[in-house]
SEZADO-456271 format. One record per residue: z, x negated, y of N, C-alpha, C in turn. Coordinates in steps of 0.2 Angstrom, whole numbers, padded with zeros to 4 digits, always signed. Layout:
// SEZADO-456271
ZXYZXYZXY
...
//
This chain:
// SEZADO-456271
-0095-0259+0282-0101-0264+0281-0102-0267+0288
-0103-0274+0288-0104-0278+0294-0111-0281+0293
-0114-0281+0299-0122-0284+0298-0121-0291+0298
-0125-0294+0293-0125-0302+0292-0127-0305+0299
-0124-0311+0300-0126-0315+0306-0133-0316+0307
-0137-0317+0302-0144-0319+0304-0148-0313+0305
-0146-0307+0303-0149-0301+0305-0146-0299+0312
-0140-0300+0314-0138-0299+0321-0142-0303+0326
-0143-0309+0323-0147-0314+0328-0154-0311+0329
-0157-0309+0324-0164-0306+0324-0164-0300+0329
-0159-0296+0328-0159-0290+0333-0158-0293+0340
-0155-0298+0341-0154-0301+0348-0160-0303+0350
-0164-0306+0346-0170-0310+0348-0176-0304+0349
-0175-0298+0345-0179-0293+0346-0178-0290+0354
-0172-0289+0356-0170-0286+0362-0173-0291+0368
-0173-0298+0366-0175-0303+0371-0182-0304+0371
-0186-0301+0367-0193-0301+0367-0196-0307+0363
-0192-0311+0359-0193-0317+0356-0194-0316+0348
-0194-0310+0346-0194-0310+0339-0202-0311+0336
-0202-0315+0331-0209-0317+0328-0210-0312+0323
-0218-0312+0321-0219-0307+0316-0216-0307+0309
-0215-0314+0307-0212-0315+0301-0204-0312+0301
-0201-0314+0307-0195-0312+0307-0194-0304+0308
-0199-0301+0311-0199-0293+0312-0199-0290+0305
-0203-0293+0301-0204-0290+0294-0198-0291+0290
-0194-0297+0291-0187-0297+0288-0182-0292+0291
-0182-0291+0297-0178-0286+0300-0180-0279+0297
-0186-0277+0298-0188-0270+0295-0186-0270+0288
-0187-0275+0283-0185-0274+0277-0178-0273+0276
-0174-0277+0280-0166-0275+0280-0165-0269+0281
-0168-0266+0286-0166-0259+0289-0168-0254+0284
-0174-0255+0280-0176-0250+0275-0172-0251+0268
-0169-0257+0267-0166-0258+0261-0160-0253+0259
-0157-0251+0264-0151-0246+0263-0151-0241+0269
-0148-0235+0267-0148-0230+0272-0143-0231+0277
-0138-0234+0276-0133-0237+0281-0135-0241+0286
-0140-0245+0284-0143-0251+0289-0146-0248+0295
-0149-0242+0295-0152-0239+0302-0147-0238+0306
-0141-0236+0304-0135-0234+0309-0132-0240+0312
-0132-0246+0307-0129-0252+0309-0134-0256+0314
-0141-0255+0313-0146-0258+0318-0145-0255+0324
-0144-0247+0325-0143-0244+0331-0137-0247+0334
-0132-0248+0331-0126-0250+0335-0126-0256+0337
-0129-0261+0333-0130-0268+0336-0135-0268+0342
-0140-0265+0341-0145-0264+0346-0142-0262+0353
-0137-0257+0353-0134-0254+0358-0130-0259+0363
-0127-0264+0359-0124-0270+0361-0129-0273+0366
-0134-0276+0363-0139-0280+0367-0142-0276+0372
-0143-0269+0371-0146-0265+0376-0142-0264+0382
-0135-0265+0381-0130-0265+0386-0131-0271+0391
-0133-0276+0387-0133-0283+0391-0139-0282+0396
-0145-0279+0394-0150-0278+0397-0149-0274+0403
-0145-0268+0402-0143-0263+0407-0139-0267+0413
-0134-0271+0411-0129-0273+0416-0130-0280+0418
-0134-0284+0414-0135-0291+0416-0139-0292+0423
-0137-0297+0426-0141-0298+0433-0147-0303+0432
-0150-0304+0437-0157-0308+0435-0155-0316+0436
-0149-0318+0437-0148-0325+0438-0151-0329+0432
-0154-0335+0433-0157-0339+0428-0151-0344+0426
-0151-0343+0419-0146-0347+0415-0149-0350+0409
-0146-0353+0405-0148-0356+0398-0147-0350+0393
-0153-0348+0390-0152-0342+0386-0147-0344+0379
-0149-0350+0377-0145-0352+0370-0137-0352+0372
-0135-0355+0377-0128-0355+0379-0125-0348+0380
-0130-0343+0383-0128-0337+0385-0127-0333+0378
-0132-0334+0373-0131-0330+0368-0125-0332+0363
-0124-0339+0363-0118-0342+0359-0112-0339+0362
-0111-0338+0369-0105-0336+0372-0104-0329+0370
-0110-0325+0371-0109-0318+0370-0108-0316+0362
-0110-0320+0358-0109-0319+0351-0101-0320+0349
-0099-0325+0352-0091-0326+0351-0087-0320+0354
-0089-0318+0360-0086-0312+0363-0087-0306+0359
-0093-0305+0356-0095-0299+0352-0091-0299+0347
-0090-0305+0343-0087-0305+0337-0079-0303+0338
-0077-0306+0344-0070-0304+0345-0068-0297+0347
-0073-0294+0349-0072-0287+0352-0071-0282+0346
-0067-0278+0346-0066-0273+0341-0066-0266+0345
-0069-0261+0343-0069-0254+0345-0066-0250+0340
-0061-0246+0342-0058-0242+0338-0062-0236+0336
-0064-0234+0329-0068-0229+0328-0065-0222+0330
-0068-0218+0332-0066-0210+0332-0069-0206+0328
-0066-0202+0324-0068-0197+0319-0072-0200+0313
-0078-0202+0315-0083-0206+0310-0083-0213+0311
-0081-0217+0306-0081-0224+0307-0088-0227+0308
-0093-0224+0305-0100-0227+0306-0103-0225+0312
-0101-0220+0315-0104-0218+0322-0099-0218+0327
-0099-0224+0331-0094-0225+0336-0096-0221+0342
-0091-0219+0346-0092-0216+0352-0097-0220+0357
-0102-0218+0359-0106-0222+0363-0104-0225+0369
-0100-0221+0373-0097-0223+0379-0092-0228+0378
-0087-0228+0373-0083-0233+0372-0087-0240+0369
-0092-0239+0365-0095-0245+0363-0099-0249+0369
-0102-0245+0373-0105-0248+0379-0100-0251+0384
-0094-0247+0384-0089-0250+0389-0085-0256+0386
-0084-0256+0380-0081-0262+0377-0086-0268+0378
-0092-0267+0377-0098-0273+0377-0098-0275+0385
-0097-0270+0389-0098-0272+0397-0092-0276+0399
-0086-0274+0396-0079-0278+0398-0080-0284+0395
-0083-0286+0389-0083-0292+0386-0088-0296+0390
-0093-0294+0393-0098-0297+0396-0095-0299+0404
-0091-0295+0407-0090-0296+0414-0087-0303+0415
-0089-0307+0419-0086-0314+0420-0087-0319+0415
-0091-0317+0409-0092-0320+0403-0099-0323+0403
-0104-0319+0403-0111-0320+0402-0116-0316+0406
-0121-0319+0408-0126-0315+0411-0133-0318+0408
-0137-0313+0406-0143-0315+0402-0149-0312+0405
-0154-0316+0407-0161-0314+0410-0164-0309+0405
-0166-0304+0407-0171-0299+0402-0177-0302+0401
-0179-0305+0395-0185-0309+0394-0191-0304+0392
-0189-0298+0389-0194-0293+0387-0196-0289+0394
-0202-0286+0394-0204-0283+0400-0200-0275+0399
-0194-0276+0400-0190-0269+0400-0186-0268+0406
-0187-0263+0409-0184-0261+0415-0179-0256+0414
-0172-0258+0416-0168-0252+0416-0168-0247+0421
-0168-0242+0420-0170-0236+0425-0163-0233+0427
-0163-0234+0434-0156-0233+0437-0154-0226+0436
-0147-0225+0435-0145-0218+0434-0146-0215+0428
-0149-0218+0423-0150-0215+0416-0150-0220+0411
-0149-0218+0404-0149-0222+0399-0156-0222+0396
-0161-0225+0400-0168-0226+0397-0171-0232+0397
-0175-0234+0393-0178-0240+0393-0185-0239+0395
-0188-0244+0399-0196-0244+0400-0199-0251+0398
-0203-0250+0393-0207-0256+0390-0214-0256+0392
-0216-0261+0395-0223-0261+0397-0227-0268+0395
-0233-0268+0394-0237-0274+0392-0242-0274+0398
-0245-0281+0399-0250-0282+0404-0256-0284+0400
-0261-0286+0403-0268-0287+0400-0267-0293+0395
-0270-0293+0390-0270-0298+0384-0263-0298+0381
-0259-0293+0382-0252-0293+0378-0251-0287+0374
-0249-0288+0368-0247-0283+0364-0240-0284+0362
-0236-0278+0360-0229-0279+0359-0227-0274+0354
-0222-0275+0350-0220-0270+0344-0213-0268+0347
-0211-0262+0347-0205-0259+0349-0202-0255+0343
-0196-0256+0342-0192-0252+0337-0188-0247+0341
-0189-0240+0340-0184-0236+0343-0178-0234+0340
-0174-0231+0343-0167-0230+0340-0166-0227+0334
-0172-0223+0332-0172-0219+0325-0176-0224+0321
-0177-0231+0322-0181-0235+0318-0188-0234+0318
-0191-0229+0321-0198-0227+0322-0201-0234+0326
-0207-0236+0324-0210-0242+0327-0216-0240+0331
-0216-0243+0337-0222-0242+0341-0225-0249+0343
-0232-0249+0341-0236-0255+0343-0240-0254+0349
-0238-0257+0354-0241-0256+0361-0247-0261+0361
-0253-0258+0363-0259-0261+0366-0258-0264+0373
-0262-0268+0375-0262-0271+0382-0262-0265+0387
-0259-0267+0393-0259-0262+0399-0256-0255+0397
-0251-0255+0393-0247-0249+0391-0240-0248+0393
-0237-0242+0393-0230-0241+0396-0227-0236+0391
-0221-0237+0389-0217-0233+0385-0210-0232+0387
-0208-0226+0388-0201-0225+0391-0197-0221+0386
-0192-0222+0384-0188-0219+0378-0180-0220+0379
-0176-0215+0377-0169-0216+0379-0166-0221+0374
-0160-0224+0376-0157-0228+0372-0154-0225+0366
-0152-0220+0366-0151-0215+0360-0154-0209+0361
-0157-0206+0356-0161-0199+0356-0155-0194+0355
-0157-0188+0358-0153-0182+0359-0151-0180+0352
-0147-0175+0350-0144-0174+0344-0150-0169+0340
-0154-0165+0345-0159-0161+0342-0166-0162+0343
-0168-0168+0346-0175-0169+0348-0175-0177+0349
-0182-0179+0348-0184-0186+0350-0190-0186+0354
-0189-0188+0361-0194-0188+0366-0195-0194+0370
-0202-0196+0370-0203-0202+0374-0209-0200+0378
-0209-0204+0384-0215-0204+0389-0220-0210+0387
-0226-0209+0388-0230-0214+0387-0237-0214+0390
-0240-0220+0392-0247-0220+0394-0250-0227+0392
-0256-0227+0390-0259-0233+0388-0262-0232+0381
-0261-0236+0376-0263-0236+0370-0259-0238+0365
-0257-0235+0360-0251-0237+0355-0252-0234+0348
-0250-0238+0343-0250-0235+0336-0243-0233+0335
-0241-0227+0334-0234-0224+0332-0233-0223+0324
-0228-0227+0322-0226-0225+0315-0219-0222+0316
-0219-0215+0315-0212-0212+0317-0208-0210+0310
-0202-0212+0310-0198-0210+0304-0197-0203+0303
-0197-0200+0297-0197-0193+0296-0190-0190+0297
-0190-0185+0300-0183-0181+0301-0185-0174+0302
-0183-0170+0297-0185-0163+0297-0181-0159+0303
-0176-0162+0305-0172-0159+0309-0173-0161+0317
-0176-0166+0317-0177-0169+0325-0185-0169+0326
-0188-0166+0329-0195-0166+0330-0196-0172+0335
-0201-0177+0334-0203-0182+0339-0209-0180+0343
-0208-0181+0349-0213-0179+0355-0214-0184+0359
-0221-0185+0360-0224-0189+0365-0227-0186+0371
-0225-0187+0377-0227-0184+0383-0232-0189+0386
-0238-0186+0388-0243-0191+0392-0244-0187+0398
-0248-0189+0402-0250-0186+0409-0252-0179+0408
-0255-0178+0402-0258-0170+0401-0257-0167+0395
-0254-0171+0390-0254-0169+0384-0246-0170+0380
-0245-0166+0375-0239-0167+0371-0241-0168+0363
-0239-0173+0360-0240-0174+0353-0233-0173+0350
-0233-0168+0345-0227-0167+0342-0228-0169+0334
-0223-0172+0331-0223-0173+0324-0215-0174+0321
-0215-0173+0314-0209-0174+0311-0208-0182+0308
-0214-0184+0306-0214-0190+0303-0221-0192+0301
-0224-0197+0305-0231-0198+0302-0233-0205+0306
-0240-0206+0305-0242-0212+0309-0249-0211+0312
-0250-0213+0318-0257-0211+0322-0257-0216+0328
-0264-0216+0330-0266-0221+0336-0266-0215+0342
-0263-0217+0348-0264-0213+0354-0267-0217+0359
-0272-0215+0362-0275-0218+0368-0274-0213+0374
-0270-0215+0379-0269-0210+0385-0269-0214+0392
-0274-0217+0394-0275-0221+0399-0277-0216+0405
-0273-0215+0410-0274-0210+0416-0281-0212+0419
-0283-0218+0420-0290-0219+0423-0296-0217+0419
-0294-0215+0412-0300-0213+0408-0300-0206+0408
-0295-0202+0410-0295-0195+0411-0296-0192+0404
-0295-0195+0399-0295-0192+0392-0290-0195+0388
-0287-0190+0383-0282-0192+0378-0285-0192+0371
-0285-0197+0367-0288-0197+0361-0283-0199+0356
-0283-0195+0351-0278-0195+0345-0282-0196+0339
-0279-0201+0334-0282-0202+0328-0276-0202+0323
-0276-0198+0318-0270-0198+0314-0272-0202+0307
-0267-0206+0306-0268-0211+0301-0265-0208+0294
-0259-0204+0295-0256-0201+0290-0251-0196+0292
-0250-0191+0288-0246-0185+0289-0250-0180+0293
-0246-0176+0297-0249-0170+0301-0247-0170+0309
-0250-0169+0313-0248-0170+0320-0251-0163+0325
-0247-0161+0329-0249-0155+0333-0250-0159+0340
-0256-0157+0343-0259-0160+0349-0260-0154+0353
-0257-0154+0359-0257-0148+0363-0257-0150+0371
-0260-0146+0375-0260-0147+0382-0252-0147+0385
-0250-0151+0390-0243-0151+0392-0242-0145+0395
-0246-0143+0400-0245-0137+0403-0247-0131+0401
-0249-0131+0395-0252-0124+0392-0247-0118+0392
-0249-0113+0393-0245-0106+0392-0244-0105+0385
-0240-0099+0384-0239-0097+0377-0245-0096+0373
-0249-0092+0377-0256-0090+0373-0260-0096+0372
-0260-0100+0378-0265-0106+0377-0262-0111+0371
-0256-0111+0371-0252-0115+0366-0254-0114+0359
-0257-0107+0358-0258-0106+0351-0265-0109+0349
-0268-0112+0354-0274-0116+0352-0274-0123+0352
-0267-0125+0351-0266-0132+0350-0269-0135+0343
-0272-0141+0344-0274-0143+0337-0269-0146+0332
-0270-0145+0327-0266-0148+0321-0271-0152+0317
-0269-0158+0317-0273-0164+0315-0269-0167+0309
-0274-0168+0303-0271-0172+0298-0274-0179+0296
-0272-0182+0292-0274-0189+0291-0282-0190+0291
-0284-0194+0294-0291-0195+0294-0295-0191+0300
-0291-0187+0303-0294-0183+0309-0293-0185+0316
-0297-0184+0320-0297-0186+0327-0299-0182+0332
-0296-0181+0338-0297-0176+0343-0297-0179+0350
-0300-0176+0355-0300-0178+0362-0298-0172+0366
-0293-0174+0371-0292-0168+0376-0294-0171+0383
-0298-0168+0386-0300-0168+0393-0297-0162+0398
-0295-0164+0403-0292-0158+0408-0298-0154+0410
-0305-0157+0410-0309-0153+0412-0313-0148+0406
-0313-0152+0401-0316-0147+0395-0312-0145+0389
-0305-0148+0390-0301-0146+0385-0301-0150+0379
-0300-0147+0373-0301-0150+0367-0307-0151+0363
-0308-0156+0360-0314-0157+0356-0314-0162+0350
-0316-0160+0345-0316-0165+0339-0321-0171+0340
-0318-0176+0338-0322-0183+0338-0322-0187+0332
-0327-0190+0330-0327-0194+0324-0322-0199+0324
-0318-0199+0318-0313-0205+0317-0316-0211+0315
-0314-0216+0318-0317-0223+0317-0312-0228+0316
-0311-0231+0310-0306-0236+0309-0307-0242+0314
-0313-0243+0316-0314-0249+0320-0310-0248+0327
-0308-0242+0329-0305-0241+0335-0298-0244+0334
-0295-0246+0328-0289-0249+0327-0289-0256+0327
-0295-0259+0329-0296-0266+0329-0291-0270+0332
-0289-0267+0338-0283-0270+0343-0277-0271+0339
-0275-0267+0334-0269-0268+0330-0270-0272+0324
-0276-0270+0320-0276-0274+0313-0282-0279+0312
-0285-0281+0318-0290-0285+0319-0295-0285+0313
-0297-0279+0312-0301-0277+0306-0308-0274+0308
-0314-0276+0306-0319-0272+0309-0324-0271+0302
-0326-0264+0301-0330-0262+0295-0336-0259+0298
-0342-0262+0295-0349-0259+0297-0352-0257+0290
-0355-0251+0290-0359-0249+0284-0365-0246+0287
-0370-0251+0287-0377-0249+0289-0377-0247+0297
-0373-0250+0300-0372-0248+0308-0378-0253+0311
-0381-0250+0316-0386-0253+0320-0382-0258+0325
-0386-0264+0325-0384-0269+0329-0382-0267+0336
-0385-0262+0339-0383-0260+0345-0377-0258+0346
-0374-0254+0340-0368-0251+0341-0363-0257+0339
-0365-0261+0335-0361-0267+0333-0359-0271+0338
-0364-0273+0342-0362-0277+0348-0358-0274+0353
-0359-0267+0355-0355-0264+0359-0348-0264+0357
-0346-0264+0351-0339-0264+0349-0336-0271+0349
-0341-0276+0348-0339-0283+0348-0337-0284+0356
-0342-0282+0360-0341-0284+0367-0334-0281+0369
-0333-0275+0367-0327-0271+0370-0320-0274+0367
-0320-0276+0361-0314-0279+0357-0313-0286+0358
-0319-0290+0359-0318-0297+0360-0318-0299+0368
-0320-0295+0372-0321-0296+0379-0326-0301+0380
-0332-0301+0378-0337-0306+0378-0343-0302+0380
-0349-0306+0382-0355-0303+0383-0360-0305+0378
-0364-0301+0375-0369-0303+0369-0375-0300+0371
-0381-0304+0372-0388-0303+0373-0392-0302+0367
-0397-0298+0367-0402-0298+0362-0409-0301+0365
-0412-0305+0361-0418-0308+0364-0424-0302+0365
-0423-0298+0361-0428-0292+0362-0424-0286+0360
-0425-0279+0363-0422-0273+0362-0422-0271+0355
-0427-0274+0351-0428-0271+0344-0423-0274+0340
-0420-0279+0341-0414-0282+0338-0409-0276+0337
-0408-0272+0342-0403-0267+0342-0404-0261+0336
-0410-0261+0333-0412-0256+0328-0410-0260+0321
-0409-0266+0320-0407-0268+0314-0401-0266+0312
-0399-0265+0305-0393-0263+0303-0389-0268+0300
-0382-0267+0300-0377-0272+0297-0372-0269+0292
-0371-0271+0287-0366-0269+0282-0361-0276+0281
-0355-0276+0284-0351-0281+0283-0344-0279+0285
-0339-0283+0283-0332-0282+0284-0329-0288+0287
-0326-0288+0292-0323-0294+0296-0315-0293+0296
-0311-0297+0293-0304-0297+0293-0301-0303+0297
-0299-0302+0303-0296-0307+0307-0300-0313+0308
-0307-0312+0311-0311-0317+0312-0312-0318+0320
-0314-0324+0322-0315-0325+0329-0322-0322+0330
-0324-0322+0336-0331-0319+0338-0336-0324+0336
-0335-0331+0336-0339-0335+0334-0341-0334+0326
-0336-0333+0322-0337-0332+0315-0341-0326+0314
-0339-0320+0317-0342-0314+0317-0350-0315+0318
-0351-0318+0324-0359-0318+0326-0362-0323+0321
-0359-0328+0319-0363-0333+0314-0365-0329+0308
-0360-0325+0305-0362-0320+0299-0367-0316+0301
-0367-0313+0306-0372-0308+0308-0379-0312+0309
-0379-0317+0312-0385-0322+0312-0388-0324+0306
-0383-0326+0301-0385-0328+0295-0389-0322+0291
-0384-0316+0291-0387-0311+0286-0394-0308+0288
-0395-0308+0296-0400-0305+0299-0406-0309+0300
-0405-0316+0298-0410-0321+0299-0412-0322+0306
-0406-0322+0310-0406-0324+0317-0404-0331+0319
-0405-0332+0326-0402-0338+0329-0396-0336+0334
-0391-0340+0334-0386-0339+0339-0386-0344+0344
-0386-0342+0350-0386-0347+0355-0381-0345+0361
-0377-0350+0363-0372-0350+0368-0376-0349+0375
-0373-0345+0379-0375-0343+0386-0370-0344+0391
-0371-0346+0397-0366-0346+0402-0361-0339+0403
-0364-0334+0400-0360-0328+0401-0357-0326+0394
-0359-0329+0388-0357-0328+0382-0362-0330+0376
-0365-0325+0373-0370-0327+0368-0375-0323+0368
-0381-0326+0364-0387-0323+0363-0390-0323+0356
-0391-0317+0353-0394-0317+0347-0402-0317+0347
-0406-0321+0344-0413-0322+0345-0416-0321+0338
-0421-0316+0338-0425-0315+0333-0430-0310+0335
-0434-0307+0329-0440-0303+0331-0437-0296+0331
-0432-0294+0327-0430-0287+0328-0432-0282+0322
-0431-0276+0323-0433-0271+0317-0436-0265+0321
-0439-0262+0316-0443-0255+0319-0438-0250+0320
//
């Protein structure tokens, strides 16, 4: 079975960091439509990953480079060994490299850094940037801003291990025979297949895990065998925090913590004081009260992919307040609540 040209083009755009959300949905749907498609995706992705590993940083026209490479790729044939669907990794990369030498150089447009001497990829985001990454096993990682993920080009035969710092939402493909492990600076998160949000920013000195579905083992990275028995097992809807100073503690799970990913905020009788805190954090704005008593007023509302102006206008309308622009941000004006 060959990969359709339009799907191959989407994989190329993904590796170049140019894939749009609608195109990503098309690609994911194709991968999930048949079991063989995951293997075909991994094979094609290896071609383009090989470009990233061996290409120089010379500036060239990407469209021409892609056209030239596609011709060479279509002409290149690798003789299968043992199993037709699973080509030898070395021969596959070697064939791609030979086809590329003297033919095409492509600038790496994703923030992916080849790691010298190893077959690892490093994907990172900067402030204000998010990125979705599909791993070799078709697991998906949505990276929040200022985050870093390191993963192998191909996972080992008996395990799937990645290194991570920052914040991300992991959707892990289930595999009973290959545990998926995430290593942070101080913790390990181990799963077979589930989805969860992980926040592990070194400067915050805390690792916070929220499980969206399935079951997750949350343990200290340097734990002894005895200490490891105290690892937290979290199920859907549960959340926990690990601090090197105080260890593990349960924390309240709040779906608003996923605002960076789903752009949704839900408030049920929440005090405006807490509402404004979350708005300032997620929208990076400053919001003032004309009087502290406004913080005692309560809000019940749901916001789906709304701008900060739209959110504040709804709050002002439902609470009988006035909204005013200020040099630093916004100000809510009213009498407040007891």
